[in-house]
KOLLUM-338728 format. One record per residue (C-alpha): residue number from 1; residue in three letters; x, y, z. Coordinates in pm, whole numbers. Example, Ala and Ser with C-alpha at 12.3 -4.5 7.8 and 13.67 -1.06 7.14 Angstrom:
 guse lumpa   east  north     up
    1   ala   1230   -450    780
    2   ser   1367   -106    714
***
This chain:
 guse lumpa   east  north     up
    1   met   1153   -852  -1762
    2   ser   1254   -671  -2075
    3   ser   1066   -555  -2377
    4   lys   1117   -340  -2681
    5   asn    962    -14  -2787
    6   ala    681    -49  -3035
    7   pro    785     20  -3393
    8   asn    625    298  -3589
    9   his    359    176  -3828
   10   ser    162    405  -4056
   11   ser    -89    155  -4192
   12   gly   -368    284  -3970
   13   glu   -422    -58  -3814
   14   leu   -348   -149  -3455
   15   thr    -44   -376  -3434
   16   pro    -28   -645  -3164
   17   val    281   -663  -2945
   18   lys    451   -937  -2746
   19   phe    641   -926  -2418
   20   ser    949  -1127  -2336
   21   arg    901  -1412  -2095
   22   leu   1026  -1401  -1740
   23   thr   1344  -1603  -1763
   24   arg   1351  -1911  -1543
   25   arg   1689  -2040  -1661
   26   gly   1935  -2124  -1386
   27   ile   2312  -2142  -1372
   28   leu   2338  -2505  -1488
   29   leu   2063  -2727  -1630
   30   gly   1795  -2497  -1495
   31   phe   1923  -2501  -1135
   32   ser   1993  -2180   -947
   33   val   2301  -2125   -732
   34   ser   2120  -2223   -411
   35   gln   1978  -2535   -575
   36   leu   2323  -2635   -699
   37   val   2461  -2595   -346
   38   thr   2197  -2816   -186
   39   leu   2221  -3066   -471
   40   gly   2599  -3080   -421
   41   val   2549  -3145    -51
   42   ala   2308  -3430   -127
   43   val   2534  -3590   -389
   44   gly   2846  -3545   -173
   45   ala   2686  -3703    133
   46   leu   2550  -3993    -71
   47   val   2880  -4062   -249
   48   trp   3081  -4042     75
   49   ala   2844  -4282    249
   50   phe   2857  -4524    -45
   51   tyr   3238  -4545    -53
   52   ala   3294  -4523    326
   53   gly   3063  -4790    455
   54   gly   2793  -4886    210
   55   gly   2440  -4955    316
   56   ile   2474  -4870    686
   57   leu   2625  -4526    627
   58   ile   2379  -4456    344
   59   ala   2093  -4515    585
   60   phe   2272  -4319    859
   61   thr   2325  -4013    633
   62   ala   1977  -4037    482
   63   pro   1844  -3734    675
   64   ile   2121  -3521    519
   65   trp   2088  -3614    153
   66   val   1710  -3656    165
   67   ser   1665  -3311    321
   68   ala   1907  -3155     71
   69   ala   1726  -3320   -219
   70   ala   1391  -3201    -86
   71   leu   1521  -2846    -59
   72   thr   1641  -2870   -419
   73   trp   1334  -3011   -592
   74   ile   1023  -2948   -382
   75   pro    851  -2628   -504
   76   ile    635  -2394   -299
   77   ala    440  -2124   -483
   78   gly    649  -2174   -794
   79   arg    987  -2149   -617
   80   ala   1217  -2419   -485
   81   leu   1208  -2469   -110
   82   val   1572  -2365    -73
   83   glu   1495  -2027   -231
   84   trp   1251  -1951     52
   85   ile   1524  -1985    316
   86   pro   1663  -1627    272
   87   val   1310  -1487    277
   88   ala   1227  -1674    596
   89   phe   1551  -1571    770
   90   trp   1502  -1206    667
   91   trp   1147  -1214    804
   92   met   1263  -1368   1131
   93   trp   1531  -1100   1164
   94   lys   1276   -824   1113
   95   ser   1035   -989   1357
   96   thr   1292  -1025   1635
   97   gly   1446   -683   1568
   98   gly   1120   -492   1587
   99   gln   1135   -395   1220
  100   leu    771   -481   1151
  101   leu    633   -189   1350
  102   tyr    679    181   1290
  103   arg    557    463   1511
  104   arg    632    823   1441
  105   arg    809   1005   1720
  106   val    584   1304   1753
  107   val    782   1483   2023
  108   thr   1130   1426   1875
  109   pro   1190   1671   1587
  110   arg   1333   1539   1262
  111   pro   1644   1686   1100
  112   ala   1571   1959    849
  113   gly   1531   1840    492
  114   thr   1452   1477    577
  115   leu   1135   1288    492
  116   ser    921   1141    768
  117   leu    903    793    617
  118   pro    956    446    769
  119   gly   1229    195    699
  120   asp   1519    268    470
  121   met   1329    565    326
  122   ala   1421    766    634
  123   arg   1750    843    457
  124   leu   1573   1033    176
  125   arg   1631   1407    153
  126   glu   1422   1676    -12
  127   tyr   1565   1943   -238
  128   glu   1378   2228   -407
  129   asp   1522   2323   -742
  130   pro   1562   2703   -747
  131   val   1526   2721  -1127
  132   thr   1212   2516  -1192
  133   gly   1067   2507   -840
  134   ala   1041   2128   -870
  135   gly   1068   1915   -561
  136   met   1345   1656   -589
  137   val   1403   1357   -365
  138   his   1766   1260   -305
  139   asp   1868    912   -198
  140   pro   2231    943    -78
  141   ala   2277    566    -41
  142   ala   2149    470   -387
  143   gly   2292    784   -547
  144   thr   1969    891   -719
  145   leu   1780   1218   -758
  146   thr   1411   1194   -850
  147   ala   1159   1445   -985
  148   val    785   1388  -1036
  149   leu    563   1507  -1320
  150   gln    185   1478  -1353
  151   val     47   1387  -1695
  152   thr   -304   1408  -1837
  153   his   -415   1215  -2143
  154   pro   -732   1125  -2332
  155   ala   -904    793  -2282
  156   phe   -698    552  -2492
  157   val   -973    290  -2528
  158   leu  -1208    547  -2686
  159   leu   -970    636  -2970
  160   asp   -992    477  -3314
  161   pro   -733    207  -3399
  162   gly   -529    436  -3624
  163   glu   -496    700  -3353
  164   gln   -414    434  -3094
  165   glu   -135    300  -3314
  166   arg      7    649  -3363
  167   arg      9    716  -2990
  168   val    173    380  -2919
  169   ala    452    463  -3167
  170   ser    491    809  -3007
  171   trp    515    653  -2660
  172   gly    781    418  -2794
  173   arg    985    722  -2897
  174   val    946    861  -2544
  175   leu   1090    542  -2397
  176   ala   1370    543  -2655
  177   thr   1457    897  -2543
  178   val   1493    776  -2185
  179   cys   1728    496  -2295
  180   arg   1967    710  -2499
  181   ser   2131    931  -2237
  182   gly   2257    651  -2013
  183   arg   2207    871  -1706
  184   ile   1853    767  -1612
  185   ser   1830    492  -1353
  186   met   1451    448  -1369
  187   leu   1129    585  -1513
  188   gln    820    511  -1304
  189   ile    466    538  -1438
  190   leu    220    551  -1149
  191   glu   -154    543  -1214
  192   arg   -372    590   -905
  193   thr   -742    590   -828
  194   leu   -841    866   -589
  195   pro  -1173    944   -422
  196   asp  -1341   1225   -610
  197   thr  -1498   1500   -404
  198   gly  -1731   1590   -689
  199   thr  -1609   1950   -705
  200   gly  -1521   1927  -1074
  201   leu  -1861   1787  -1167
  202   ala  -2039   2047   -956
  203   glu  -1834   2329  -1109
  204   trp  -1915   2209  -1460
  205   trp  -2286   2196  -1379
  206   ala  -2274   2543  -1229
  207   ala  -2104   2684  -1540
  208   his  -2280   2494  -1819
  209   gly  -2597   2349  -1672
  210   thr  -2947   2489  -1708
  211   gln  -3060   2543  -1353
  212   asp  -3435   2594  -1347
  213   asp  -3734   2430  -1181
  214   thr  -3787   2165  -1448
  215   trp  -3792   1797  -1361
  216   ala  -3480   1721  -1569
  217   ser  -3276   1999  -1409
  218   thr  -3377   1901  -1057
  219   thr  -3307   1531  -1116
  220   tyr  -2968   1605  -1273
  221   ala  -2866   1827   -981
  222   glu  -2964   1555   -733
  223   leu  -2762   1293   -921
  224   ile  -2457   1519   -912
  225   asp  -2495   1570   -538
  226   arg  -2520   1195   -476
  227   ala  -2250   1082   -717
  228   gly  -1989   1336   -610
  229   pro  -1879   1187   -275
  230   thr  -1882    828   -412
  231   gly  -1698    896   -735
  232   glu  -1337    834   -818
  233   arg  -1084    982  -1052
  234   his   -757    867  -1203
  235   ala   -424   1048  -1167
  236   thr   -107    960  -1359
  237   thr    245   1068  -1265
  238   leu    584   1006  -1423
  239   ser    887    993  -1195
  240   leu   1230   1044  -1348
  241   ser   1531    924  -1147
  242   leu   1885   1037  -1226
  243   asp   2174    799  -1165
  244   met   2421   1038  -1001
  245   arg   2705    786  -1027
  246   ala   2662    745  -1403
  247   ala   2638   1124  -1444
  248   ser   2923   1205  -1204
  249   arg   3133   1383  -1467
  250   gln   2845   1610  -1574
  251   ile   2756   1674  -1210
  252   arg   3110   1785  -1128
  253   thr   3102   2018  -1430
  254   ala   2775   2168  -1305
  255   gly   2916   2239   -958
  256   gly   2898   1904   -784
  257   gly   2673   1775   -508
  258   val   2295   1780   -515
  259   arg   2295   2122   -680
  260   gly   2501   1988   -969
  261   gly   2279   1680   -987
  262   ala   1972   1904  -1008
  263   ala   2129   2090  -1302
  264   val   2190   1762  -1488
  265   leu   1843   1633  -1400
  266   arg   1690   1953  -1541
  267   gln   1833   1862  -1880
  268   glu   1670   1520  -1867
  269   met   1344   1677  -1747
  270   ser   1335   1915  -2044
  271   thr   1402   1630  -2285
  272   leu   1125   1420  -2132
  273   val    872   1704  -2142
  274   ala    946   1769  -2510
  275   ala    907   1399  -2590
  276   leu    577   1381  -2400
  277   arg    436   1679  -2586
  278   ser    534   1527  -2918
  279   ala    340   1216  -2809
  280   asp     24   1429  -2758
  281   leu     41   1398  -2381
  282   ala    -20   1699  -2159
  283   pro    249   1722  -1889
  284   ser    190   1965  -1604
  285   ala    457   2162  -1426
  286   trp    697   1949  -1225
  287   leu    551   1884   -880
  288   asn    692   2086   -593
  289   cys    770   1948   -250
  290   gly    422   2025   -120
  291   gln    246   1841   -402
  292   ile    470   1537   -356
  293   ala    390   1546     16
  294   val     17   1528    -60
  295   ile     69   1217   -274
  296   leu    270   1046      0
  297   arg     18   1137    269
  298   ser   -274   1017     56
  299   ala   -104    682     -7
  300   tyr    -52    607    362
  301   asp   -377    769    478
  302   pro   -639    736    199
  303   ala   -916    865    426
  304   ile   -759   1212    427
  305   ala   -710   1233     48
  306   ala  -1040   1410    -22
  307   thr   -978   1663    256
  308   leu   -631   1741    123
  309   glu   -779   1797   -221
  310   arg  -1044   2038    -97
  311   his   -800   2238    114
  312   gly   -489   2302    -96
  313   glu   -293   2448    193
  314   leu   -306   2131    407
  315   gly    -43   1856    403
  316   gln    209   2060    202
  317   ser    515   1951    399
  318   leu    736   1651    330
  319   ala    854   1662    690
  320   thr    509   1544    805
  321   ala    389   1355    498
  322   gly    473   1008    624
  323   pro    250    773    822
  324   val    190    788   1194
  325   ala    191    409   1231
  326   val    274    109   1013
  327   asn    219   -259   1095
  328   glu    364   -511    850
  329   ser    243   -870    830
  330   trp    355  -1162    614
  331   ser    105  -1086    337
  332   gly    -20   -734    406
  333   leu     38   -390    548
  334   arg   -164   -173    785
  335   thr   -114    204    784
  336   asp   -301    498    933
  337   ser   -648    444    787
  338   ala   -622    150    548
  339   his   -510   -206    490
  340   his   -285   -264    189
  341   ala   -160   -557    -19
  342   val     78   -553   -315
  343   leu     57   -785   -615
  344   trp    345   -846   -854
  345   ile    281   -906  -1224
  346   asn    516  -1200  -1260
  347   glu    397  -1294  -1610
  348   trp    302  -1051  -1885
  349   pro     97  -1179  -2179
  350   arg    276  -1468  -2348
  351   ser     78  -1432  -2670
  352   met     34  -1136  -2902
  353   val   -188   -869  -2745
  354   phe   -307   -528  -2857
  355   pro   -211   -208  -2675
  356   gly   -465   -136  -2407
  357   phe   -469   -494  -2281
  358   leu   -441   -363  -1923
  359   ala   -781   -194  -1946
  360   pro   -954   -453  -1720
  361   val   -704   -370  -1444
  362   leu   -676      5  -1491
  363   leu  -1049     66  -1545
  364   ser  -1174   -148  -1258
  365   ser  -1419     62  -1058
  366   gly  -1492     61   -688
  367   ile  -1140    -46   -596
  368   gln   -877    185   -455
  369   arg   -550     81   -613
  370   ser   -223    207   -754
  371   phe    -62     58  -1062
  372   ser    312    117  -1084
  373   leu    526     34  -1386
  374   leu    898     54  -1311
  375   cys   1100     93  -1631
  376   thr   1475     45  -1598
  377   pro   1650    155  -1918
  378   met   1963    -21  -2036
  379   arg   2239    144  -2236
  380   ser   2289      2  -2583
  381   asp   2635   -137  -2508
  382   gln   2521   -288  -2178
  383   ala   2214   -440  -2343
  384   ala   2428   -586  -2624
  385   arg   2666   -747  -2372
  386   asp   2374   -887  -2173
  387   ile   2215  -1034  -2486
  388   arg   2544  -1193  -2598
  389   lys   2588  -1344  -2252
  390   lys   2237  -1489  -2256
  391   lys   2287  -1634  -2603
  392   thr   2610  -1803  -2496
  393   glu   2449  -1946  -2182
  394   tyr   2145  -2076  -2371
  395   ile   2360  -2243  -2637
  396   ser   2596  -2401  -2380
  397   asp   2300  -2525  -2174
  398   ala   2145  -2677  -2487
  399   his   2468  -2864  -2567
  400   gln   2494  -2985  -2206
  401   arg   2135  -3112  -2209
  402   gln   2198  -3286  -2540
  403   arg   2508  -3461  -2399
  404   ile   2322  -3603  -2100
  405   gly   2012  -3687  -2305
  406   gln   1779  -3434  -2143
  407   ile   1480  -3333  -2357
  408   glu   1464  -2971  -2469
  409   asp   1185  -2782  -2296
  410   ala    949  -2565  -2504
  411   ser    971  -2276  -2256
  412   gln   1351  -2271  -2286
  413   thr   1320  -2254  -2664
  414   ala   1072  -1966  -2634
  415   glu   1307  -1776  -2402
  416   phe   1592  -1819  -2651
  417   his   1371  -1681  -2930
  418   asp   1293  -1383  -2705
  419   val   1665  -1314  -2672
  420   leu   1707  -1329  -3049
  421   gln   1414  -1090  -3094
  422   gln   1564   -846  -2844
  423   glu   1893   -856  -3034
  424   ala   1711   -778  -3360
  425   asp   1521   -490  -3199
  426   leu   1840   -348  -3050
  427   thr   2010   -367  -3388
  428   ala   1714   -182  -3542
  429   gly   1768    107  -3300
  430   his   1499     42  -3040
  431   gly   1563     86  -2669
  432   val   1565   -204  -2425
  433   leu   1396   -166  -2087
  434   arg   1328   -396  -1797
  435   tyr    971   -373  -1675
  436   thr    839   -447  -1329
  437   gly    465   -420  -1271
  438   leu    322   -377   -920
  439   ile    -37   -328   -806
  440   ser   -106   -186   -461
  441   ile   -460   -241   -332
  442   ser   -604    -48    -37
  443   ala   -922    -94    166
  444   ser  -1064     14    498
  445   asn  -1085   -339    642
  446   thr   -949   -687    574
  447   glu  -1275   -824    430
  448   glu  -1294   -547    173
  449   leu   -925   -591     98
  450   asp   -966   -963     28
  451   ala  -1257   -892   -205
  452   ser  -1058   -624   -388
  453   ile   -758   -856   -427
  454   ala   -980  -1124   -579
  455   ala  -1133   -870   -819
  456   ile   -792   -742   -932
  457   glu   -661  -1096   -978
  458   gln   -960  -1173  -1198
  459   ala   -907   -852  -1394
  460   ala   -541   -947  -1445
  461   ile   -651  -1282  -1586
  462   gln   -874  -1098  -1832
  463   ala   -567   -890  -1928
  464   ser   -369  -1215  -1994
  465   cys   -140  -1142  -1699
  466   glu    -45  -1351  -1398
  467   thr    -14  -1191  -1056
  468   arg    132  -1310   -728
  469   leu     95  -1172   -380
  470   leu    433  -1059   -249
  471   val    493  -1214     92
  472   gly    753  -1124    350
  473   gln    824   -786    189
  474   gln    498   -595    182
  475   ala    637   -276    337
  476   gln    913   -243     80
  477   ala    679   -342   -203
  478   phe    426    -79    -98
  479   thr    683    200   -130
  480   ala    761     85   -484
  481   ala    398     35   -587
  482   ala    219    331   -427
  483   leu    480    609   -396
  484   pro    625    803   -694
  485   leu    982    781   -566
  486   cys   1133    524   -806
  487   arg   1191    272   -530
  488   val   1295    -88   -594
  489   ile   1225   -412   -410
***
């Protein structure tokens, strides 16, 4: 879905924002292409039977037009039955082709520079930028080059409303910066919960604590020892993906190939870092290949995350960062040491909400999860054409419904108002982005996973969001939700 950047207010009060609705408008009268095809089959069979032989042929062809009508109108999980046919066929193809299981070939060496990842991610290549030392991931098929940056920030919910409003406006300027160049294919914000080893808390106590034989000092030291292994911490990364096809001219000027792409991506990286600093965020150095490898390994094997954190020299190779085994099911994923499930935020808040509305989801404790926000920027000219097209389609559909006497639906009116609001925001100079929210939940067993899914779904309800479990595509969804590689579903 798409939304606008928050405008800059200086009144000191927190301003509520509103997201655009997920459009459910079809090609004609609310029907999608597949629904129109099945509806055409039903109408054609019924009309042919009526003119060819009347009642006998109508009864004889009933299985055809009744089945086609059922595929058109009967919904399952919010989608028409005919729209599930491609999903079911794709799942059957993967099941019969052995695509649901992945086992690493330990004896067979991998080509140099490739990532040891399952599925279509096996085509990814690593590249170390000689200027910045950043690790970049190249997707030759999609034509993208991705770099990862870790960001630290203060607790947003603890700030006063005036400071929250200022930071929201500053973040809006960061997103507007991403939209202007036209060379960025995606910006991914990934917020993860990681098991905390307690080393930071123990180091603080050793440096600032009063260690004597008093009751308070002894009790505090015992609490630190007990809380350390069971604690958790939050880590936020930003992944910037360059569209090498859109930047082909600049890449050729810089020398061509991945090296030229890295030179162009460095320009976008510098611009993003400057925008983040102006927004009072603290970006770290761009992650190298070893640090990216640790993130990938921790996502597939959460049990090893604490060990990798304690020993900085372990797991620093992208060639071995992938999983050893992956088993995909219809509604879940099993990797080395954990069970995973991915939820899709299919509806953002429909009413006005204040920034920080995702706090129930992001601050949920005791659940190992990754929240990924995929932001796809649109160029101003492309966004203007898309808005004009939507306006024309909405107006033509309204006239068609009026001709046949169909009542105007309130949701269709609200979607049209969203389009008008996007046009006004674009005219005012704001950037337009398409947001996709994914939540990856991990647990050591299926019972714990089910309980965590229920807790996250309840937290999403508190955040005025609606989530749905992605079925038939959990492996691909996991790579987009848990890995900082700007992957799409």
